Rosetta silent file (secondary structure, phi, psi, omega in degrees, C-alpha in Angstrom):
SEQUENCE: XXXXXXXXXXXXXXXXXXXXXXXXXXXXXXXXXXXXXXXXXXXXXXXXXXXXXXXXXXXXXXXXXXXXXXXXXXXXXXXXXXXXXXXXXXXXXXXXXX
SCORE:     score description
SCORE:     0.000 S_00000001
   1 L     0.000  133.790  179.196  -15.756   -7.440   -5.346 S_00000001
   2 E   -82.263  133.149  170.704  -12.559   -8.816   -6.813 S_00000001
   3 E  -106.168   97.852 -173.895  -12.008   -8.996  -10.465 S_00000001
   4 E   -75.546  125.362  177.419   -9.298  -11.562  -10.994 S_00000001
   5 L   -93.995  138.865  177.210   -7.073  -10.873  -14.051 S_00000001
   6 L   -64.153  149.911 -173.517   -5.550  -13.702  -15.891 S_00000001
   7 L   -63.530  -26.109  179.926   -1.757  -13.839  -15.467 S_00000001
   8 L   -69.001  -22.833  174.330   -1.277  -13.067  -19.196 S_00000001
   9 L    61.958   24.288  174.748   -2.859   -9.676  -18.513 S_00000001
  10 L   -79.330  150.711 -179.145   -4.266   -9.153  -21.902 S_00000001
  11 L   -58.237  -22.017  179.464   -7.303   -6.903  -22.312 S_00000001
  12 L   -97.689   17.299 -179.425   -9.228   -9.957  -23.477 S_00000001
  13 L   -60.410  146.778 -173.943   -8.335  -12.087  -20.445 S_00000001
  14 L   -74.133  121.040  175.537  -11.068  -14.307  -19.235 S_00000001
  15 L  -131.924  160.831 -178.942  -13.172  -12.954  -16.342 S_00000001
  16 L   -82.044  133.046  173.452  -16.667  -14.041  -15.361 S_00000001
  17 H    30.675 -118.769 -174.783  -19.708  -12.315  -16.864 S_00000001
  18 H   -59.249  -36.148 -179.396  -20.451   -8.795  -15.615 S_00000001
  19 H   -58.402  -49.901 -177.908  -17.078   -8.367  -13.841 S_00000001
  20 H   -57.909  -44.765 -178.213  -15.310   -8.955  -17.188 S_00000001
  21 H   -70.510  -39.465  175.274  -17.498   -6.514  -19.013 S_00000001
  22 H   -62.003  -40.795  177.561  -17.224   -3.752  -16.358 S_00000001
  23 H   -64.325  -44.719  178.940  -13.463   -4.060  -16.415 S_00000001
  24 H   -67.961  -36.585  174.754  -13.244   -3.964  -20.150 S_00000001
  25 H   -62.005  -45.239  178.250  -15.673   -1.069  -20.356 S_00000001
  26 H   -64.173  -41.731  176.584  -13.613    0.963  -17.838 S_00000001
  27 H   -61.141  -51.389  177.621  -10.467    0.193  -19.831 S_00000001
  28 H   -57.959  -39.135 -178.808  -12.051    1.135  -23.164 S_00000001
  29 L   -81.559   -2.953  177.894  -13.450    4.337  -21.779 S_00000001
  30 L    79.234   13.576  178.331  -10.119    5.308  -20.317 S_00000001
  31 L   -77.308  -20.688  173.719  -11.401    5.225  -16.723 S_00000001
  32 L  -131.657  155.698 -178.943   -8.592    2.812  -15.753 S_00000001
  33 L   -84.987  154.848  177.285   -5.104    2.395  -16.952 S_00000001
  34 L   -64.672  147.914 -178.817   -3.982   -0.813  -18.705 S_00000001
  35 H   -61.809  -27.171  178.588   -2.515   -3.280  -16.160 S_00000001
  36 H   -60.124  -37.085 -179.847    0.812   -3.243  -18.096 S_00000001
  37 H   -64.757  -42.972  179.083    1.304    0.418  -17.070 S_00000001
  38 H   -68.077  -42.301  179.737    0.785   -0.545  -13.354 S_00000001
  39 H   -65.466  -40.810  176.173    3.071   -3.557  -13.603 S_00000001
  40 H   -58.232  -43.559 -177.713    5.822   -1.376  -15.175 S_00000001
  41 H   -68.577  -39.246 -179.530    5.590    1.037  -12.211 S_00000001
  42 H   -64.081  -44.921  179.139    5.582   -1.801   -9.658 S_00000001
  43 H   -62.864  -40.159 -179.463    8.567   -3.484  -11.244 S_00000001
  44 H   -64.616  -48.309 -174.321   10.472   -0.196  -11.454 S_00000001
  45 H   -75.532  -32.464 -169.647    9.807    0.727   -7.838 S_00000001
  46 H  -122.230  -23.936 -173.212   10.008   -2.741   -6.213 S_00000001
  47 L    63.977 -163.012  176.537   11.490   -5.330   -8.594 S_00000001
  48 L    84.835 -171.085  179.295   10.783   -8.950   -7.883 S_00000001
  49 E  -115.254  132.171  178.634    8.281  -11.314   -9.532 S_00000001
  50 E   -73.389  133.059  179.129    4.543  -10.833   -9.750 S_00000001
  51 E  -104.747  -32.003 -173.232    2.561  -13.611   -8.142 S_00000001
  52 E  -159.342  150.063  176.454   -1.005  -12.336   -8.481 S_00000001
  53 E  -142.051  135.073  175.740   -3.000   -9.403   -9.781 S_00000001
  54 E  -132.423  148.974  171.414   -6.567   -8.394   -8.994 S_00000001
  55 E  -109.673  111.609 -176.305   -8.737   -5.541  -10.063 S_00000001
  56 E   -96.924  137.903  176.110  -10.963   -4.511   -7.126 S_00000001
  57 E  -102.378   93.368 -177.008  -14.145   -2.489   -7.785 S_00000001
  58 E  -103.801  172.509 -175.363  -14.244   -0.485   -4.552 S_00000001
  59 L   -57.995  -39.734 -177.789  -16.473    2.404   -3.436 S_00000001
  60 L   -82.236   -7.838 -179.015  -13.791    4.965   -4.382 S_00000001
  61 E   132.058 -174.355 -179.522  -13.140    3.343   -7.767 S_00000001
  62 E   -77.826  141.187 -177.741  -11.099    0.605   -9.203 S_00000001
  63 E  -133.496  128.878  173.147   -7.886   -0.504   -7.502 S_00000001
  64 E   -83.876  131.165  171.719   -5.203   -2.827   -8.897 S_00000001
  65 E  -114.816  123.556 -175.162   -3.837   -5.090   -6.205 S_00000001
  66 E  -119.618  129.127  173.993   -0.544   -6.679   -7.063 S_00000001
  67 E  -107.259  127.831  177.184    1.157   -9.406   -4.969 S_00000001
  68 E  -137.446  167.295  176.119    4.821   -9.925   -5.660 S_00000001
  69 E  -114.409  119.138  178.437    7.860  -11.584   -4.173 S_00000001
  70 L   -69.139  160.551  176.276   10.806   -9.220   -3.812 S_00000001
  71 L   -57.573  -25.553 -179.591   14.352  -10.256   -4.688 S_00000001
  72 L   -91.451    3.244  177.583   15.056  -10.507   -0.989 S_00000001
  73 L    97.624   -7.738  178.344   12.144  -12.955   -0.358 S_00000001
  74 L   -69.622  140.012  175.760    9.637  -10.489    1.020 S_00000001
  75 E   -94.252  125.429 -176.954    6.028  -10.983   -0.017 S_00000001
  76 E  -123.643  141.061  171.000    4.533   -7.579   -0.903 S_00000001
  77 E  -115.946  122.229 -176.348    1.010   -6.473   -1.652 S_00000001
  78 E  -113.651  131.092  175.859    0.763   -3.178   -3.603 S_00000001
  79 E  -111.951  126.654  178.612   -2.470   -1.263   -4.146 S_00000001
  80 E  -119.948  136.393  168.834   -2.557    1.143   -7.099 S_00000001
  81 E   -63.378  118.334 -176.564   -5.338    3.556   -8.118 S_00000001
  82 L   -66.526  -20.576 -179.376   -6.424    2.067  -11.418 S_00000001
  83 L   -84.131  -37.570 -172.475   -7.376    5.509  -12.811 S_00000001
  84 L  -109.619  -20.304 -172.445   -4.214    7.417  -11.971 S_00000001
  85 L    79.428    6.063 -179.926   -1.569    4.768  -11.311 S_00000001
  86 L   -69.532  132.924  174.949   -0.848    6.299   -7.918 S_00000001
  87 E   -70.531  121.890 -178.323    0.579    3.851   -5.291 S_00000001
  88 E   -97.202  -35.503 -172.900   -1.955    3.786   -2.502 S_00000001
  89 E  -162.649  140.712  177.927   -0.628    1.243   -0.078 S_00000001
  90 E  -121.031  125.500  173.730    2.229   -1.172    0.530 S_00000001
  91 E  -124.258  143.650 -179.058    1.888   -4.181    2.778 S_00000001
  92 E  -152.454  152.956  174.438    4.660   -6.712    3.260 S_00000001
  93 E  -114.391  135.564 -179.164    5.728   -9.772    5.161 S_00000001
  94 L   -89.940  167.428  177.672    9.353  -10.247    6.013 S_00000001
  95 L   118.921 -144.529  178.220   11.082  -13.592    5.879 S_00000001
  96 L  -145.718 -142.191  178.805   11.477  -15.737    2.921 S_00000001
  97 L   -78.657  125.866  175.078    9.796  -18.709    1.375 S_00000001
  98 L  -123.472    0.000    0.000    7.550  -20.526    3.838 S_00000001
């Protein structure tokens, strides 16, 4: 189930009901890293502009999914382990703006 984070990325960002509470609880308990730490890593490694961020509650744990547009126009989707900050997967589309 996707937990959509508001673009402002503050810990108090508006999420619906239980999803919001589970995400905040995980952050408060230190089970996931703040999204700012993940964004810093993504910007350092890939550059570009962030288009969307989601926090997925998957079987193996929380995963941050970041969608960004690289400086060369590629659309990239980056999956990070929310607990460790480890980059799990990179998916990309070549081309430019369509």
